[in-house]
C-alpha positions, 0 to 999 in steps of 0.5 A, a space after each residue: 561217383 559211382 560208374 553207373 550214375 557218370 554213364 548215365 550222366 554221360 549218355 544224357 549229355 550225348 543224347 543233348 549233342 546226338 538227338 538222333 542217338 547215332 552210335 558207333 554202328 551207325 557210322 559203321 553201317 554208313 560206311 559199309 553201305 557206301 562202300 560197297 556201292 563203290 565197285 572198285 572198292 574189294 569186299 575184303 579191304 570194306 570189311 577190313 575198314 569197318 572192323 568186320 571178319 570176313 565171311 569164310 576162314 580163308 578171309 577170317 585167317 590167311 588173308 593178309 591186312 591190306 595196305 594203306 593205300 588200299 584203305 586210303 582209297 577207300 576213305 576218299 571214296 567215301 563222301 564228305 558228310 557235314 549234315 548227320 541227316 545224310 547219315 539216316 538217309 537211306 
């Protein structure tokens, strides 16, 4: 089976279980948005957690990776989502 056919079939199946069409970026946006509201979570840790680069050369090149404990604190600050409507609510 050609890869294009497999991709279309997979995408079709994904839409069946994911009718709102959420993608990885939807969850990254949700995490970034929620953590930006928690003033105790530093911006460099937040952007590292969602996989973004920093705004300037200092953040992108010279900053050390965040300690795991800091990442754990940030993750624990996120709400538990048991309903996908929460992610689309703004």
